[in-house]
N, C-alpha and C positions, 0 to 999 in steps of 0.2 A: 504493500500500500504506500502510495507516494506521500511524502511529508508535505504538510501545508507550508507555503512560502512564508518566510518571516516578514514582518512589517518593515518596509524600507522607507525611512523618513526622507531620503533624498529623492525618491520617486514622487513623493507627495509635493516636495518643494519644486520639482520640475513642473508638475502639473499646475501648481499655483502660479508660478512665474509665467508659464505659457498662457494661462487664463488671463492674467493681468495684461500681457502684451496684446491678446486678442481684443480685450475690452478697450484699452487706452491707446492702442496704436493701429491695429488692423481695422477695427470698427470705424474709427475716425477717418482713416484713409479710404475705406470703402464708401463711407458717407460723402466724402469729398468727391470721389469719382462719380457717385450717383448724382450729386448736385451739378456736376459739369455736363451731364448728358441727358438730364431730365428737366422738363419745364412743364409745370402743372400736371405732373404725372405722365407726360408724353415724352417718349424718347426722341432726342434731337441732337444733331451735330452743329446746331446754329452757333453755339458759343465758340467752338473751335474754328468754324468758318469765319466768324467775326475776327478772330485773332489773325488767321493766315491771309484773309482777304484785305486787311488794312495794314499797309506798310508801317504806319505809326507804331503798331504793337509789335510787328516783326522786327522793327529796328531796335526796340528795347532788348530783344534777345541777342541781336548782333552786338549792341553796346555792352551787354553783360559779358559776352564772350571776349570782347576786346579788353575789357577791364580785367577779367579773370586771367586770361592768357598773359597779358602784359604784366600784371602784378606778379604772377608766378615766375615769369622769366627774370624780372627785376629782383625779386626776393631771392631767387637762386643765385643770381649774379652777385648779390651782396652777401648773402648768408653763407654760401659754401666757402669762398675764400676766407671770410672771417673765422669760420670754424677751423679751417686748415691752419691759419696763423696762430689761433688761440691754442690749439692742441699740439702743434709741432714746434713752437718756439717759445722762449721765455719772454713774457710780456709783463711789464711793471703794472701792478694794480689788477691782477687777474681776477681776484675775488670780487672786487668792486665792479669790474666790467661785466661779469656774469650776472650779478645782481641787477645792474642797470638794464641789461639786455632783457632779462625776465620781466622787469617792470614795464618795459616798452610795449610788451604784448598783453599786459594785464588789463589796461584801461579799455573802456568801450571805444569803438572806432569814431563815434560822433564827438567824443571829447578831443581826440586828435584833430578832427576836422575843425572844431571850434577854435582850438589853440592855433592852428595854422592860419585861420582867418584873422585872428588877433595879430599874428606875426607877419603874414604875407598878403592879407586882404587889401582892399583898396585904401584903407586907412591904417594898415598894419605898421608896426614900428620898423620892421626890416624894409618894407616897401618905401616908407617915407625916408629912411636913412639912405638907401641906395639911390632913390630918385634925387635927393639933395646932393649926394656925392657925385653921381654920374650925369646929373642934369638931363635925365631922360625918363620916359615912362616905362616902368617895369612891366614885363609880361604878366598877365592876369593869372592868378592861381586857380580861378574858378574853371569848372568844366572838367574835361578828361584829365588834363595834366595834374590838377589838384587832387582828384580822386586817386590817381596812381601814386602820387607822392605820399598821401596819407596812408593808403593801404600797404604800400611797399615797406614803409618805415615801421609799420606796426606788425607786419606778418613775417618779415625776414627773420626775427628771432626764433620762429618755429623751425625754420630751415637750420638755423645755427644750432639749436638744441638737438634736433634729430641727427644732423651730420656729426656733431661732436660725439654723440653716443656711438655712432658707427666708427669714427676714427679711433675711439678708445678700444674697439674690438679688433683693430687691424694688428696682425702680428708684425712686429718690428723687423723680423728676419726677412720678410718680403721686401721691405724698403731697402734693407742692407743689400739684398741680392740684386735689386735693380741698380743700386749705386755701384756695385761691383761690375755691372755690365755697362756702366757709363750713362745710365739714365738718371739724371739728377735735375734739381731745380724745377723749372716750369714744365719740362718734358715729363718728369716723374709725376707731377701733379695731374696732368691730363692722361698719361698712359697707364699709371698704376693706381693712384689714389682715387680718382674719379670712378674708374670701373669697379673698384672694390666697394665703394660707397654707393653705387648706382641704385640698388634696391631701396636704400634709405632716402636717397635724393628724390627718387620718384614718389616715395610715400609722402615725404614732406611737401613735394610739389603738388600732389593731389590735395593735401590738407589746405595748403594756401589757396589753390584754385577754388575749392569748395567754399572756403571762408569769403574769398573775394566775390565769387559769383552770387553768394547769398546775402552779401552785406547790404543793409538798408539805410543806415544812418549817414554814412559818408556821402553817397550820391545825393541824398535828400538835402543835406546841408550845403555841400560845396559844389554839387553838380551844375546848378543853375540851368536847368532845362535838359541836361544830359540824362535822359530817362533810362532806367534800367528795369529789369524784370521784377525784382522785389518791390520797387517803388510802385510799379503798375499794380501789382497784387494788392498792396496796401491801399492805394487810391481807390481801386475798384471795390474794396470791402469796407473801408473806413472813410472814404473821401467826403469832403464837406460839400461839394457841388453835386453829388449824386453817386449812388452805389449800385453795383450789379453783382450780387453775391454769387450767382451762378457763373458769370463770366470770370470772376475772381477764382472760383474753383477750377475752371477750365485752364486758366493760366497757371495755376498751381500744379495741376496734373502735368502740363507741358514741362514745368520746371523739374518735376520728379523724373520724367522720362529722360530729359537732357542730362541731368546729373548722374542718373543710373548708367547711361551710355558711357559717359566720361569715366565713371568708376570702373566699368567692365574693361574698357580699353586700357586703363592704367594697370588693372590687375593682370591682364594678358601680357602687357609689356613687362611687368615686374617678374612674372614667371620665367621670362626669357633670360633674366639676369640673376635668377635665384641660385644661391650656392651657400655652403656651410664653411665656416672658418673658425679655428680655435686660436685664441689670442694667448699663446703661452708666453710671449715676450711683448708686452704692451709697448706702445710708442713712448720713447723718452724725449721730453722736450729739450731742445738745444738752444744755445744763444746765438743769435745772428750778429753779424758785425758790419760796420761801415754803413754805406748807403742802404743796404738791405735791411739792417736793423731799424734805420730811420723810417723807411717806407712802410715796414710792417707796423710800427708803432703809430705812424701818422694815419694809415688807413684805419686801424682799429679805433683809435681815439676819435677820428673824424666821423666815422659811421655811427659809432655809439653816441657821440656828442650830439649830432644832428637828430638822431632818432629820439633822444631823451629831451631835447630842447623844448618841445611842446609841453611836456609834463612839468618841467621846471618853470616855464612861463605861466602856466595855469596856477601853480602854487604861489608864484610871485603875485599874480593878479588877485589872488584870494585875500591878500593882506592890504590891498589898496582901498582907499576910501571911495565911496560911490555916492552919487546924488541923482535921484530919479533914474537909476539904472545906468548912469554915465560915470566913468572914472573921473575923479577930481584929485588935485594934489594932496599928498599925505597918505598915511597908513593907519590902519586900525584893525581891531578884531570884530568890528560891527557885523561883518558878513557871517562870521562863525556864530556870533550871538543870535543873529536872525535865523540861522539854520536850526540851532538848538531850540529856539522859541517857536518859530513858525512851521518848521519842517521836522520837528522831533518825531512825529508819528510816522512820517515817510521813511526816516532813517531806521526807526525801530522795525517797520515792516520789511525793509530791505534786508536787514540782518536776520530777521525772523524767517522770512521765506528762503533766503539764501542758505541759512543754517540748516533748515529742515531738508532742503534739496540736497545739500552736501552729505548729510548723514544718510539719507535714503540712497544716494548714488553710490557711496562707498559700500554700504551694506549689500545692496542688490548686486553690485558689480563683483564683489568677491564670491557671492553665492553662484552667480552665472559662470565666473571663471573656474570655480571648483567643478561645476557640472561639466563644463567643456573639457577640462584637462583630466579630471579624475573619474568621471562617470560617463564615459563615451557611450552614446546610444543614438538611435534615430531621433528620438524625442529631443534630446539635448542638442543635436545638430540643427534641428529646426529652431530651437531657442537661440542658438548662436547666430544663425543666419538672420533671424528676425531682429535680434538686438542690433545688427549692423545697418538696418534700414534707415534709421534717423541720421546716420553718417552721410548719406547721399541726398538727404532731403533738407532744403533750406529751412531755417528756423521760422521764418514767416509762414511757410506752408504748414509746418507742424502746428503753429498757433491757430491758424485759420481752421485746420481740420478739427482740432479739439473744440473750437467755438461752435462750428457747425454741428458737431456730434452731440455736444452736451449743453445745448441752450434750450432744451425742451424736455419734458418728462419722458421716461421715468427717472432719468438722472440729470439734474440741472446743476452744473458746476460753474458755468460762466459767471465771472465776477467774484469768484471765491479764491481764497488762498490755495485751496486744494488743486485747482486747475493750473495755477502758476507753478506749484511744486511739481506736478505731474509733467508739465511742459519742460521744465528744466531737467527733470529726471530723464525723460525720453531723449532730449536733445544731447545731453552730456554723457549718458551711459556708455556709448560705444568707445569713447576714448579711454575711460577708466577700465572698462572690461578688457581692452586689448593690452593695456599696461599690466593689469592684474594677471592675465593669462601668461604674459612673458615672465613675470615674477614667479608664479606658481610652477611653471615648467622647470625652474631652477631648483626647486625643493624636492628632494628624493621622497618617493612614496613610502619607502621603508620606515621613515621616521614616524609617519602617521600610523602605519601598521603596528609599529612597536608600542605606540600609545594604546591602541585598541587591545593588543595582547596583554597589556598591563591592567586592563579593566575599564578603560574609557569607552563610552559609547561613540558612535560615529560622529555625532554632533559635538560631543565634548572634545574629541580629538581634533575636530576642525577648529573650534573656537579657542581651545586652550593651547594647541600646539601649532597648527598650520597658520592661523591668522597672525599670532605674534611673530612667527618667522617671516611672513609676508611684510609685516610692518617694519621689520628691521632691515629689509633689503632695499 
């Protein structure tokens, strides 16, 4: 007689997570698709025809591609050499440089756009200074060039961080071998280092592309008529002069299809460069001499300084006196006092919502990572694939899908803290899951098995042994 199967808590966790994904991701996306092809209960392609028959809307797609591709290329051109210099040579102030680079990509894009308007806008301090110095009108920062400036300076840190991680995994013996064969300097950078880092470079390029393609705040603030996909979606759903929710849904579906195609192309290309490498002898930084040392330091300080300049200027402006929303001579803490007095609830809500989302993201991510790495099955493969869907979906699309799905009974969440936490959770989970998977793959399964053999349950072994080891890595 066959023994009854023991209760497996991880199977229950898998089913619960899959159910939550179906409710809060698949169902909203299906609702979004339904809204894009149905009008008053009748199936129609009218909304898609409206998009493709009107060049105004088609041009926004072209504009978004121009921004995303250009930003990706510029970010790679800045970030890859910076990572190479940072990891290959001794640079003074390395710790401060890395902290500043991380800070450059932490602020919201619209803050960078606002800061650059203060610096290089029509009445910006840099614009006025250069115009007085050169006695000429400076080129406008508004439009495409301003969007590329803001996004590139904010997104190149992602390339820097990714490529830095790849460089730390390169075996130094490969570089020594290339040097023995006469491949040094710039030739070694392009013939050895770039090919070894290519999978990571492509992954970081995809991340930059997706972020630039989906960005909403920068084109809205600094674009001045240079319309993009996310702005069109926002205007059609929340516009002041008129809205068309069904058309907004159709545009959102097009955005999903476009980003999915780009993701699949990148994934196919990455597989062509896939290889494994053991870093038994990590790269050792060396000191450059003469003009080479000067150029390395100049490039590093210049790039980091320009990228961090908007944040510095925003902090400076926060201490200036204002009168009727205009800066006047003098400094004070009045702006901070006003924030605490008038916007205290907004600050509290920001930390409250962000904190809840952060806890939920970390908790769910380590559970999914454990299922993917330790509990391989068809069900967990579905969860892994589903968890990556938000990676290729613009944030505005996720928000609109949730609003359409949960603005009517039986589950009304629109306008609540819950829906904002869910949106952040869905949007940011893929990044945390991927990093958690990478960490968990480095932890031997035998450690967990030893804990179970000593009397721990599977859940106890996970929370008391595996999670602490993940935290320390």
